[in-house]
N, CA, C and O atoms as a Tinker XYZ file with bonds, in Angstrom:
   476  protein
     1  N     -7.477000  -12.661000  -11.525000    73     2
     2  CA    -6.569000  -12.954000  -10.427000    64     1     3
     3  C     -7.311000  -13.707000   -9.324000    63     2     4     5
     4  O     -8.538000  -13.682000   -9.236000    81     3
     5  N     -6.542000  -14.356000   -8.512000    73     3     6
     6  CA    -7.077000  -15.178000   -7.433000    64     5     7
     7  C     -7.022000  -14.405000   -6.120000    63     6     8     9
     8  O     -6.339000  -13.388000   -6.011000    81     7
     9  N     -7.749000  -14.903000   -5.133000    73     7    10
    10  CA    -7.782000  -14.235000   -3.836000    64     9    11
    11  C     -7.571000  -15.234000   -2.721000    63    10    12    13
    12  O     -8.008000  -16.383000   -2.790000    81    11
    13  N     -6.892000  -14.766000   -1.699000    73    11    14
    14  CA    -6.754000  -15.485000   -0.445000    64    13    15
    15  C     -7.483000  -14.642000    0.588000    63    14    16    17
    16  O     -7.224000  -13.445000    0.710000    81    15
    17  N     -8.394000  -15.261000    1.335000    73    15    18
    18  CA    -9.247000  -14.521000    2.258000    64    17    19
    19  C     -9.116000  -15.095000    3.658000    63    18    20    21
    20  O     -9.231000  -16.303000    3.864000    81    19
    21  N     -8.874000  -14.212000    4.616000    73    19    22
    22  CA    -8.820000  -14.578000    6.033000    64    21    23
    23  C     -9.937000  -13.793000    6.718000    63    22    24    25
    24  O     -9.977000  -12.566000    6.619000    81    23
    25  N    -10.836000  -14.479000    7.404000    73    23    26
    26  CA   -11.981000  -13.824000    8.051000    64    25    27
    27  C    -11.921000  -14.004000    9.560000    63    26    28    29
    28  O    -11.627000  -15.088000   10.064000    81    27
    29  N    -12.202000  -12.930000   10.259000    73    27    30
    30  CA   -12.403000  -13.003000   11.699000    64    29    31
    31  C    -11.153000  -13.262000   12.520000    63    30    32    33
    32  O    -11.213000  -13.981000   13.518000    81    31
    33  N    -10.020000  -12.693000   12.126000    73    31    34
    34  CA    -8.802000  -12.781000   12.926000    64    33    35
    35  C     -8.958000  -11.822000   14.108000    63    34    36    37
    36  O     -9.025000  -10.609000   13.915000    81    35
    37  N     -9.014000  -12.356000   15.321000    73    35    38
    38  CA    -9.276000  -11.519000   16.502000    64    37    39
    39  C     -8.043000  -11.384000   17.378000    63    38    40    41
    40  O     -7.236000  -12.305000   17.502000    81    39
    41  N     -7.920000  -10.206000   17.985000    73    39    42
    42  CA    -6.795000   -9.929000   18.875000    64    41    43
    43  C     -7.139000   -8.747000   19.772000    63    42    44    45
    44  O     -8.067000   -7.987000   19.497000    81    43
    45  N     -6.377000   -8.609000   20.843000    73    43    46
    46  CA    -6.506000   -7.438000   21.702000    64    45    47
    47  C     -5.534000   -6.400000   21.170000    63    46    48    49
    48  O     -4.321000   -6.608000   21.178000    81    47
    49  N     -6.076000   -5.281000   20.706000    73    47    50
    50  CA    -5.271000   -4.212000   20.136000    64    49    51
    51  C     -5.366000   -2.955000   20.966000    63    50    52    53
    52  O     -6.248000   -2.812000   21.813000    81    51
    53  N     -4.448000   -2.048000   20.711000    73    51    54
    54  CA    -4.373000   -0.790000   21.459000    64    53    55
    55  C     -4.679000    0.353000   20.504000    63    54    56    57
    56  O     -3.780000    0.994000   19.958000    81    55
    57  N     -5.970000    0.590000   20.317000    73    55    58
    58  CA    -6.420000    1.550000   19.324000    64    57    59
    59  C     -7.552000    2.372000   19.915000    63    58    60    61
    60  O     -8.547000    1.818000   20.381000    81    59
    61  N     -7.404000    3.692000   19.897000    73    59    62
    62  CA    -8.457000    4.553000   20.406000    64    61    63
    63  C     -7.925000    5.948000   20.669000    63    62    64    65
    64  O     -6.720000    6.151000   20.813000    81    63
    65  N     -8.824000    6.893000   20.730000    73    63    66
    66  CA    -8.454000    8.283000   20.951000    64    65    67
    67  C     -8.031000    8.515000   22.396000    63    66    68    69
    68  O     -7.098000    9.274000   22.658000    81    67
    69  N     -8.709000    7.869000   23.327000    73    67    70
    70  CA    -8.384000    8.087000   24.740000    64    69    71
    71  C     -7.383000    7.042000   25.230000    63    70    72    73
    72  O     -7.303000    5.929000   24.711000    81    71
    73  N     -6.632000    7.442000   26.239000    73    71    74
    74  CA    -5.679000    6.522000   26.863000    64    73    75
    75  C     -6.415000    5.343000   27.501000    63    74    76    77
    76  O     -5.875000    4.238000   27.572000    81    75
    77  N     -7.646000    5.577000   27.966000    73    75    78
    78  CA    -8.451000    4.507000   28.571000    64    77    79
    79  C     -8.758000    3.398000   27.557000    63    78    80    81
    80  O     -8.891000    2.234000   27.937000    81    79
    81  N     -8.871000    3.748000   26.278000    73    79    82
    82  CA    -9.092000    2.743000   25.235000    64    81    83
    83  C     -7.796000    2.028000   24.873000    63    82    84    85
    84  O     -7.776000    0.810000   24.696000    81    83
    85  N     -6.712000    2.799000   24.763000    73    83    86
    86  CA    -5.441000    2.246000   24.271000    64    85    87
    87  C     -4.701000    1.400000   25.295000    63    86    88    89
    88  O     -4.142000    0.361000   24.946000    81    87
    89  N     -4.689000    1.826000   26.551000    73    87    90
    90  CA    -3.832000    1.170000   27.536000    64    89    91
    91  C     -4.223000   -0.276000   27.821000    63    90    92    93
    92  O     -3.376000   -1.158000   27.681000    81    91
    93  N     -5.453000   -0.561000   28.211000    73    91    94
    94  CA    -5.749000   -1.972000   28.478000    64    93    95
    95  C     -5.920000   -2.774000   27.181000    63    94    96    97
    96  O     -5.758000   -3.995000   27.161000    81    95
    97  N     -6.242000   -2.072000   26.123000    73    95    98
    98  CA    -6.529000   -2.737000   24.850000    64    97    99
    99  C     -7.996000   -3.118000   24.752000    63    98   100   101
   100  O     -8.743000   -3.079000   25.730000    81    99
   101  N     -8.378000   -3.483000   23.552000    73    99   102
   102  CA    -9.757000   -3.888000   23.305000    64   101   103
   103  C     -9.783000   -4.914000   22.182000    63   102   104   105
   104  O     -8.842000   -5.032000   21.396000    81   103
   105  N    -10.876000   -5.647000   22.129000    73   103   106
   106  CA   -10.980000   -6.707000   21.133000    64   105   107
   107  C    -11.219000   -6.107000   19.745000    63   106   108   109
   108  O    -12.172000   -5.361000   19.521000    81   107
   109  N    -10.320000   -6.459000   18.825000    73   107   110
   110  CA   -10.433000   -6.049000   17.430000    64   109   111
   111  C    -10.554000   -7.295000   16.573000    63   110   112   113
   112  O    -10.130000   -8.380000   16.972000    81   111
   113  N    -11.131000   -7.137000   15.405000    73   111   114
   114  CA   -11.280000   -8.250000   14.474000    64   113   115
   115  C    -10.928000   -7.763000   13.073000    63   114   116   117
   116  O    -11.294000   -6.657000   12.676000    81   115
   117  N    -10.216000   -8.601000   12.335000    73   115   118
   118  CA    -9.783000   -8.219000   10.993000    64   117   119
   119  C    -10.178000   -9.271000    9.973000    63   118   120   121
   120  O    -10.126000  -10.472000   10.237000    81   119
   121  N    -10.573000   -8.793000    8.806000    73   119   122
   122  CA   -10.723000   -9.628000    7.616000    64   121   123
   123  C     -9.666000   -9.135000    6.645000    63   122   124   125
   124  O     -9.511000   -7.930000    6.443000    81   123
   125  N     -8.945000  -10.060000    6.048000    73   123   126
   126  CA    -7.873000   -9.720000    5.122000    64   125   127
   127  C     -8.130000  -10.454000    3.818000    63   126   128   129
   128  O     -8.430000  -11.647000    3.807000    81   127
   129  N     -8.009000   -9.726000    2.727000    73   127   130
   130  CA    -8.182000  -10.312000    1.397000    64   129   131
   131  C     -7.009000   -9.852000    0.542000    63   130   132   133
   132  O     -6.796000   -8.652000    0.370000    81   131
   133  N     -6.250000  -10.803000    0.008000    73   131   134
   134  CA    -5.133000  -10.457000   -0.862000    64   133   135
   135  C     -5.375000  -11.056000   -2.243000    63   134   136   137
   136  O     -5.913000  -12.155000   -2.379000    81   135
   137  N     -4.966000  -10.311000   -3.257000    73   135   138
   138  CA    -5.091000  -10.759000   -4.636000    64   137   139
   139  C     -3.711000  -11.182000   -5.121000    63   138   140   141
   140  O     -2.731000  -10.458000   -4.949000    81   139
   141  N     -3.648000  -12.353000   -5.725000    73   139   142
   142  CA    -2.390000  -12.908000   -6.205000    64   141   143
   143  C     -2.679000  -13.977000   -7.243000    63   142   144   145
   144  O     -3.824000  -14.396000   -7.413000    81   143
   145  N     -1.653000  -14.410000   -7.927000    73   143   146
   146  CA    -1.766000  -15.499000   -8.895000    64   145   147
   147  C     -1.366000  -16.782000   -8.188000    63   146   148   149
   148  O     -0.211000  -16.932000   -7.791000    81   147
   149  N     -2.303000  -17.710000   -8.024000    73   147   150
   150  CA    -1.994000  -18.964000   -7.345000    64   149   151
   151  C     -1.846000  -20.139000   -8.317000    63   150   152   153
   152  O     -1.816000  -21.292000   -7.888000    81   151
   153  N     -1.755000  -19.858000   -9.610000    73   151   154
   154  CA    -1.688000  -20.950000  -10.584000    64   153   155
   155  C     -0.459000  -21.843000  -10.390000    63   154   156   157
   156  O     -0.552000  -23.060000  -10.553000    81   155
   157  N      0.673000  -21.261000  -10.048000    73   155   158
   158  CA     1.870000  -22.075000   -9.813000    64   157   159
   159  C      1.652000  -23.000000   -8.611000    63   158   160   161
   160  O      2.041000  -24.168000   -8.649000    81   159
   161  N      1.042000  -22.490000   -7.564000    73   159   162
   162  CA     0.783000  -23.294000   -6.363000    64   161   163
   163  C     -0.230000  -24.405000   -6.626000    63   162   164   165
   164  O     -0.099000  -25.507000   -6.094000    81   163
   165  N     -1.236000  -24.116000   -7.444000    73   163   166
   166  CA    -2.218000  -25.159000   -7.724000    64   165   167
   167  C     -1.616000  -26.295000   -8.544000    63   166   168   169
   168  O     -2.047000  -27.443000   -8.429000    81   167
   169  N     -0.629000  -25.979000   -9.365000    73   167   170
   170  CA     0.042000  -27.013000  -10.162000    64   169   171
   171  C      1.047000  -27.803000   -9.327000    63   170   172   173
   172  O      1.183000  -29.014000   -9.497000    81   171
   173  N      1.760000  -27.111000   -8.415000    73   171   174
   174  CA     2.823000  -27.778000   -7.653000    64   173   175
   175  C      2.350000  -28.357000   -6.325000    63   174   176   177
   176  O      2.957000  -29.293000   -5.806000    81   175
   177  N      1.272000  -27.807000   -5.774000    73   175   178
   178  CA     0.771000  -28.187000   -4.454000    64   177   179
   179  C      1.825000  -27.937000   -3.372000    63   178   180   181
   180  O      1.929000  -28.686000   -2.401000    81   179
   181  N      2.608000  -26.862000   -3.563000    73   179   182
   182  CA     3.677000  -26.517000   -2.625000    64   181   183
   183  C      3.410000  -25.160000   -1.990000    63   182   184   185
   184  O      3.083000  -24.191000   -2.676000    81   183
   185  N      3.553000  -25.104000   -0.686000    73   183   186
   186  CA     3.350000  -23.854000    0.052000    64   185   187
   187  C      4.285000  -22.754000   -0.431000    63   186   188   189
   188  O      3.914000  -21.580000   -0.429000    81   187
   189  N      5.486000  -23.119000   -0.843000    73   187   190
   190  CA     6.475000  -22.140000   -1.306000    64   189   191
   191  C      6.007000  -21.371000   -2.542000    63   190   192   193
   192  O      6.554000  -20.313000   -2.851000    81   191
   193  N      5.011000  -21.886000   -3.244000    73   191   194
   194  CA     4.538000  -21.256000   -4.471000    64   193   195
   195  C      3.301000  -20.394000   -4.271000    63   194   196   197
   196  O      2.669000  -19.973000   -5.240000    81   195
   197  N      2.959000  -20.134000   -3.027000    73   195   198
   198  CA     1.824000  -19.272000   -2.725000    64   197   199
   199  C      2.192000  -18.383000   -1.543000    63   198   200   201
   200  O      3.358000  -18.317000   -1.153000    81   199
   201  N      1.225000  -17.713000   -0.983000    73   199   202
   202  CA     1.430000  -16.885000    0.204000    64   201   203
   203  C      0.958000  -17.691000    1.407000    63   202   204   205
   204  O     -0.148000  -18.232000    1.407000    81   203
   205  N      1.789000  -17.766000    2.413000    73   203   206
   206  CA     1.460000  -18.511000    3.621000    64   205   207
   207  C      0.512000  -17.666000    4.481000    63   206   208   209
   208  O      0.926000  -16.659000    5.056000    81   207
   209  N     -0.747000  -18.072000    4.566000    73   207   210
   210  CA    -1.726000  -17.263000    5.290000    64   209   211
   211  C     -1.458000  -17.252000    6.792000    63   210   212   213
   212  O     -1.867000  -16.315000    7.478000    81   211
   213  N     -0.781000  -18.274000    7.319000    73   211   214
   214  CA    -0.416000  -18.257000    8.739000    64   213   215
   215  C      0.590000  -17.137000    9.001000    63   214   216   217
   216  O      0.508000  -16.461000   10.026000    81   215
   217  N      1.538000  -16.934000    8.085000    73   215   218
   218  CA     2.495000  -15.832000    8.223000    64   217   219
   219  C      1.784000  -14.485000    8.186000    63   218   220   221
   220  O      2.120000  -13.579000    8.949000    81   219
   221  N      0.803000  -14.352000    7.300000    73   219   222
   222  CA     0.036000  -13.102000    7.241000    64   221   223
   223  C     -0.670000  -12.873000    8.576000    63   222   224   225
   224  O     -0.640000  -11.764000    9.109000    81   223
   225  N     -1.300000  -13.904000    9.113000    73   223   226
   226  CA    -1.980000  -13.775000   10.409000    64   225   227
   227  C     -1.001000  -13.358000   11.497000    63   226   228   229
   228  O     -1.297000  -12.468000   12.295000    81   227
   229  N      0.162000  -13.994000   11.532000    73   227   230
   230  CA     1.162000  -13.650000   12.541000    64   229   231
   231  C      1.609000  -12.190000   12.413000    63   230   232   233
   232  O      1.798000  -11.505000   13.418000    81   231
   233  N      1.776000  -11.727000   11.189000    73   231   234
   234  CA     2.195000  -10.340000   10.954000    64   233   235
   235  C      1.110000   -9.368000   11.430000    63   234   236   237
   236  O      1.416000   -8.375000   12.089000    81   235
   237  N     -0.141000   -9.645000   11.102000    73   235   238
   238  CA    -1.255000   -8.788000   11.528000    64   237   239
   239  C     -1.340000   -8.763000   13.053000    63   238   240   241
   240  O     -1.519000   -7.703000   13.652000    81   239
   241  N     -1.212000   -9.928000   13.676000    73   239   242
   242  CA    -1.274000   -9.997000   15.140000    64   241   243
   243  C     -0.142000   -9.208000   15.778000    63   242   244   245
   244  O     -0.363000   -8.504000   16.764000    81   243
   245  N      1.055000   -9.312000   15.239000    73   243   246
   246  CA     2.190000   -8.573000   15.796000    64   245   247
   247  C      1.958000   -7.068000   15.699000    63   246   248   249
   248  O      2.182000   -6.341000   16.666000    81   247
   249  N      1.515000   -6.604000   14.547000    73   247   250
   250  CA     1.255000   -5.171000   14.368000    64   249   251
   251  C      0.126000   -4.721000   15.284000    63   250   252   253
   252  O      0.240000   -3.698000   15.960000    81   251
   253  N     -0.948000   -5.474000   15.308000    73   251   254
   254  CA    -2.128000   -5.087000   16.079000    64   253   255
   255  C     -1.958000   -5.159000   17.577000    63   254   256   257
   256  O     -2.547000   -4.363000   18.308000    81   255
   257  N     -1.154000   -6.109000   18.049000    73   255   258
   258  CA    -0.988000   -6.280000   19.489000    64   257   259
   259  C      0.094000   -5.391000   20.086000    63   258   260   261
   260  O     -0.024000   -4.955000   21.231000    81   259
   261  N      1.141000   -5.118000   19.325000    73   259   262
   262  CA     2.321000   -4.480000   19.898000    64   261   263
   263  C      2.362000   -2.967000   19.744000    63   262   264   265
   264  O      3.013000   -2.289000   20.539000    81   263
   265  N      1.688000   -2.427000   18.747000    73   263   266
   266  CA     1.763000   -0.996000   18.492000    64   265   267
   267  C      0.471000   -0.315000   18.940000    63   266   268   269
   268  O     -0.585000   -0.945000   19.003000    81   267
   269  N      0.569000    0.987000   19.252000    73   267   270
   270  CA    -0.609000    1.756000   19.674000    64   269   271
   271  C     -0.973000    2.772000   18.601000    63   270   272   273
   272  O     -0.100000    3.390000   17.992000    81   271
   273  N     -2.278000    2.938000   18.378000    73   271   274
   274  CA    -2.786000    3.861000   17.362000    64   273   275
   275  C     -3.966000    4.632000   17.925000    63   274   276   277
   276  O     -4.722000    4.113000   18.747000    81   275
   277  N     -4.121000    5.866000   17.483000    73   275   278
   278  CA    -5.314000    6.629000   17.824000    64   277   279
   279  C     -6.494000    6.155000   16.988000    63   278   280   281
   280  O     -7.597000    5.975000   17.504000    81   279
   281  N     -6.260000    5.955000   15.705000    73   279   282
   282  CA    -7.343000    5.662000   14.762000    64   281   283
   283  C     -7.296000    4.233000   14.234000    63   282   284   285
   284  O     -6.229000    3.689000   13.951000    81   283
   285  N     -8.457000    3.651000   14.111000    73   283   286
   286  CA    -8.611000    2.348000   13.466000    64   285   287
   287  C     -8.103000    2.424000   12.023000    63   286   288   289
   288  O     -7.517000    1.471000   11.509000    81   287
   289  N     -8.334000    3.566000   11.385000    73   287   290
   290  CA    -7.897000    3.780000   10.007000    64   289   291
   291  C     -6.374000    3.663000    9.874000    63   290   292   293
   292  O     -5.875000    3.097000    8.902000    81   291
   293  N     -5.646000    4.196000   10.848000    73   291   294
   294  CA    -4.185000    4.151000   10.820000    64   293   295
   295  C     -3.689000    2.720000   10.989000    63   294   296   297
   296  O     -2.756000    2.303000   10.303000    81   295
   297  N     -4.291000    1.978000   11.879000    73   295   298
   298  CA    -3.912000    0.577000   12.071000    64   297   299
   299  C     -4.188000   -0.227000   10.804000    63   298   300   301
   300  O     -3.353000   -1.036000   10.399000    81   299
   301  N     -5.339000   -0.023000   10.175000    73   299   302
   302  CA    -5.661000   -0.732000    8.928000    64   301   303
   303  C     -4.640000   -0.403000    7.843000    63   302   304   305
   304  O     -4.201000   -1.295000    7.117000    81   303
   305  N     -4.263000    0.860000    7.727000    73   303   306
   306  CA    -3.269000    1.285000    6.742000    64   305   307
   307  C     -1.916000    0.633000    7.004000    63   306   308   309
   308  O     -1.248000    0.184000    6.073000    81   307
   309  N     -1.518000    0.581000    8.261000    73   307   310
   310  CA    -0.239000   -0.028000    8.632000    64   309   311
   311  C     -0.217000   -1.516000    8.272000    63   310   312   313
   312  O      0.789000   -2.017000    7.769000    81   311
   313  N     -1.307000   -2.211000    8.524000    73   311   314
   314  CA    -1.407000   -3.636000    8.182000    64   313   315
   315  C     -1.334000   -3.818000    6.674000    63   314   316   317
   316  O     -0.582000   -4.663000    6.188000    81   315
   317  N     -2.102000   -3.040000    5.932000    73   315   318
   318  CA    -2.112000   -3.143000    4.468000    64   317   319
   319  C     -0.733000   -2.887000    3.887000    63   318   320   321
   320  O     -0.274000   -3.619000    3.010000    81   319
   321  N     -0.079000   -1.853000    4.373000    73   319   322
   322  CA     1.244000   -1.490000    3.882000    64   321   323
   323  C      2.253000   -2.611000    4.119000    63   322   324   325
   324  O      3.053000   -2.928000    3.239000    81   323
   325  N      2.215000   -3.196000    5.284000    73   323   326
   326  CA     3.156000   -4.269000    5.624000    64   325   327
   327  C      2.912000   -5.518000    4.776000    63   326   328   329
   328  O      3.869000   -6.172000    4.360000    81   327
   329  N      1.665000   -5.855000    4.518000    73   327   330
   330  CA     1.354000   -7.021000    3.679000    64   329   331
   331  C      1.831000   -6.781000    2.256000    63   330   332   333
   332  O      2.438000   -7.665000    1.653000    81   331
   333  N      1.566000   -5.598000    1.708000    73   331   334
   334  CA     2.013000   -5.294000    0.345000    64   333   335
   335  C      3.535000   -5.338000    0.229000    63   334   336   337
   336  O      4.074000   -5.793000   -0.780000    81   335
   337  N      4.216000   -4.868000    1.256000    73   335   338
   338  CA     5.675000   -4.832000    1.250000    64   337   339
   339  C      6.278000   -6.238000    1.396000    63   338   340   341
   340  O      7.330000   -6.522000    0.824000    81   339
   341  N      5.622000   -7.102000    2.149000    73   339   342
   342  CA     6.218000   -8.380000    2.537000    64   341   343
   343  C      5.871000   -9.569000    1.657000    63   342   344   345
   344  O      6.570000  -10.582000    1.693000    81   343
   345  N      4.808000   -9.470000    0.866000    73   343   346
   346  CA     4.332000  -10.641000    0.132000    64   345   347
   347  C      4.129000  -10.328000   -1.350000    63   346   348   349
   348  O      3.947000   -9.175000   -1.741000    81   347
   349  N      4.165000  -11.363000   -2.143000    73   347   350
   350  CA     3.983000  -11.244000   -3.586000    64   349   351
   351  C      2.488000  -11.216000   -3.916000    63   350   352   353
   352  O      1.935000  -12.168000   -4.466000    81   351
   353  N      1.856000  -10.098000   -3.564000    73   351   354
   354  CA     0.433000   -9.893000   -3.837000    64   353   355
   355  C      0.279000   -8.595000   -4.620000    63   354   356   357
   356  O      1.123000   -7.704000   -4.524000    81   355
   357  N     -0.801000   -8.488000   -5.396000    73   355   358
   358  CA    -1.004000   -7.272000   -6.191000    64   357   359
   359  C     -1.806000   -6.220000   -5.451000    63   358   360   361
   360  O     -1.600000   -5.023000   -5.645000    81   359
   361  N     -2.727000   -6.668000   -4.598000    73   359   362
   362  CA    -3.471000   -5.719000   -3.777000    64   361   363
   363  C     -3.993000   -6.398000   -2.533000    63   362   364   365
   364  O     -3.978000   -7.623000   -2.411000    81   363
   365  N     -4.455000   -5.568000   -1.611000    73   363   366
   366  CA    -4.931000   -6.060000   -0.326000    64   365   367
   367  C     -6.154000   -5.263000    0.098000    63   366   368   369
   368  O     -6.248000   -4.064000   -0.164000    81   367
   369  N     -7.079000   -5.932000    0.749000    73   367   370
   370  CA    -8.234000   -5.282000    1.368000    64   369   371
   371  C     -8.178000   -5.657000    2.842000    63   370   372   373
   372  O     -8.028000   -6.827000    3.195000    81   371
   373  N     -8.300000   -4.649000    3.693000    73   371   374
   374  CA    -8.338000   -4.858000    5.136000    64   373   375
   375  C     -9.665000   -4.323000    5.643000    63   374   376   377
   376  O    -10.019000   -3.170000    5.393000    81   375
   377  N    -10.381000   -5.151000    6.343000    73   375   378
   378  CA   -11.606000   -4.720000    7.042000    64   377   379
   379  C    -11.297000   -4.916000    8.524000    63   378   380   381
   380  O    -11.073000   -6.038000    8.978000    81   379
   381  N    -11.289000   -3.812000    9.270000    73   379   382
   382  CA   -10.882000   -3.855000   10.667000    64   381   383
   383  C    -12.003000   -3.285000   11.517000    63   382   384   385
   384  O    -12.552000   -2.225000   11.216000    81   383
   385  N    -12.338000   -4.006000   12.591000    73   383   386
   386  CA   -13.458000   -3.550000   13.419000    64   385   387
   387  C    -13.124000   -3.582000   14.908000    63   386   388   389
   388  O    -12.387000   -4.443000   15.387000    81   387
   389  N    -13.698000   -2.606000   15.622000    73   387   390
   390  CA   -13.700000   -2.619000   17.083000    64   389   391
   391  C    -14.937000   -3.389000   17.486000    63   390   392   393
   392  O    -16.055000   -2.998000   17.150000    81   391
   393  N    -14.747000   -4.473000   18.197000    73   391   394
   394  CA   -15.869000   -5.355000   18.522000    64   393   395
   395  C    -16.761000   -4.803000   19.626000    63   394   396   397
   396  O    -17.949000   -5.125000   19.670000    81   395
   397  N    -16.223000   -3.985000   20.511000    73   395   398
   398  CA   -17.004000   -3.351000   21.571000    64   397   399
   399  C    -16.743000   -1.857000   21.481000    63   398   400   401
   400  O    -15.596000   -1.411000   21.512000    81   399
   401  N    -17.789000   -1.114000   21.372000    73   399   402
   402  CA   -17.602000    0.334000   21.239000    64   401   403
   403  C    -18.168000    1.049000   22.462000    63   402   404   405
   404  O    -19.129000    0.579000   23.071000    81   403
   405  N    -17.570000    2.185000   22.821000    73   403   406
   406  CA   -17.980000    2.882000   24.049000    64   405   407
   407  C    -19.187000    3.806000   23.855000    63   406   408   409
   408  O    -19.276000    4.859000   24.486000    81   407
   409  N    -20.104000    3.410000   22.989000    73   407   410
   410  CA   -21.304000    4.212000   22.749000    64   409   411
   411  C    -22.513000    3.319000   23.009000    63   410   412   413
   412  O    -22.704000    2.305000   22.337000    81   411
   413  N    -23.313000    3.702000   23.975000    73   411   414
   414  CA   -24.423000    2.877000   24.443000    64   413   415
   415  C    -25.383000    2.463000   23.320000    63   414   416   417
   416  O    -25.877000    1.336000   23.318000    81   415
   417  N    -25.648000    3.352000   22.382000    73   415   418
   418  CA   -26.653000    3.087000   21.352000    64   417   419
   419  C    -26.163000    2.123000   20.258000    63   418   420   421
   420  O    -26.966000    1.627000   19.468000    81   419
   421  N    -24.860000    1.860000   20.211000    73   419   422
   422  CA   -24.338000    0.965000   19.177000    64   421   423
   423  C    -24.167000   -0.427000   19.775000    63   422   424   425
   424  O    -23.378000   -0.632000   20.698000    81   423
   425  N    -24.913000   -1.365000   19.236000    73   423   426
   426  CA   -24.855000   -2.745000   19.715000    64   425   427
   427  C    -24.024000   -3.622000   18.789000    63   426   428   429
   428  O    -23.867000   -4.820000   19.028000    81   427
   429  N    -23.502000   -3.025000   17.747000    73   427   430
   430  CA   -22.648000   -3.747000   16.803000    64   429   431
   431  C    -21.199000   -3.360000   16.997000    63   430   432   433
   432  O    -20.620000   -3.590000   18.059000    81   431
   433  N    -20.615000   -2.773000   15.968000    73   431   434
   434  CA   -19.193000   -2.436000   16.006000    64   433   435
   435  C    -18.901000   -1.280000   15.083000    63   434   436   437
   436  O    -19.724000   -0.912000   14.245000    81   435
   437  N    -17.706000   -0.703000   15.246000    73   435   438
   438  CA   -17.162000    0.259000   14.295000    64   437   439
   439  C    -16.298000   -0.526000   13.337000    63   438   440   441
   440  O    -15.630000   -1.480000   13.738000    81   439
   441  N    -16.302000   -0.136000   12.075000    73   439   442
   442  CA   -15.498000   -0.858000   11.092000    64   441   443
   443  C    -14.951000    0.113000   10.053000    63   442   444   445
   444  O    -15.612000    1.079000    9.670000    81   443
   445  N    -13.735000   -0.165000    9.610000    73   443   446
   446  CA   -13.141000    0.571000    8.510000    64   445   447
   447  C    -12.684000   -0.458000    7.479000    63   446   448   449
   448  O    -12.225000   -1.544000    7.833000    81   447
   449  N    -12.813000   -0.109000    6.211000    73   447   450
   450  CA   -12.347000   -0.986000    5.133000    64   449   451
   451  C    -11.466000   -0.164000    4.200000    63   450   452   453
   452  O    -11.857000    0.907000    3.737000    81   451
   453  N    -10.281000   -0.679000    3.935000    73   451   454
   454  CA    -9.395000   -0.007000    2.984000    64   453   455
   455  C     -8.909000   -1.011000    1.953000    63   454   456   457
   456  O     -8.770000   -2.200000    2.239000    81   455
   457  N     -8.653000   -0.517000    0.752000    73   455   458
   458  CA    -8.069000   -1.318000   -0.330000    64   457   459
   459  C     -6.851000   -0.576000   -0.854000    63   458   460   461
   460  O     -6.900000    0.618000   -1.148000    81   459
   461  N     -5.762000   -1.316000   -0.963000    73   459   462
   462  CA    -4.517000   -0.738000   -1.465000    64   461   463
   463  C     -3.907000   -1.652000   -2.522000    63   462   464   465
   464  O     -4.013000   -2.876000   -2.441000    81   463
   465  N     -3.266000   -1.035000   -3.516000    73   463   466
   466  CA    -2.588000   -1.772000   -4.583000    64   465   467
   467  C     -1.082000   -1.576000   -4.464000    63   466   468   469
   468  O     -0.604000   -0.532000   -4.020000    81   467
   469  N     -0.354000   -2.599000   -4.868000    73   467   470
   470  CA     1.097000   -2.487000   -4.902000    64   469   471
   471  C      1.465000   -1.529000   -6.021000    63   470   472   473
   472  O      0.961000   -1.645000   -7.138000    81   471
   473  N      2.342000   -0.585000   -5.723000    73   471   474
   474  CA     2.715000    0.396000   -6.757000    64   473   475
   475  C      3.904000   -0.072000   -7.561000    63   474   476
   476  O      4.350000    0.628000   -8.470000    81   475
């Protein structure tokens, strides 16, 4: 199977245990990988025969910007579920990270990765 990969989609999301994290929002970044058959699209060269990655980005941004979550894991699950429901893909991988974390010793980020298959 083929894959469509989106790396580094950034947005201000409302995700965190404390209200101080959720209310103003914080910078989140997502990598999305979907598995699908693109053979029809490669033969036709038509967008209608594949998955529109701009639509996927718009959907992720809408979910991430408009809804509030306590856990990064819950937001990743919500994104994965919506992609599986909305597009002709067999599975999805979501890697979601908080770009700034409220722990002095961490100079990187928190990240969760989930993989889900269409049932």
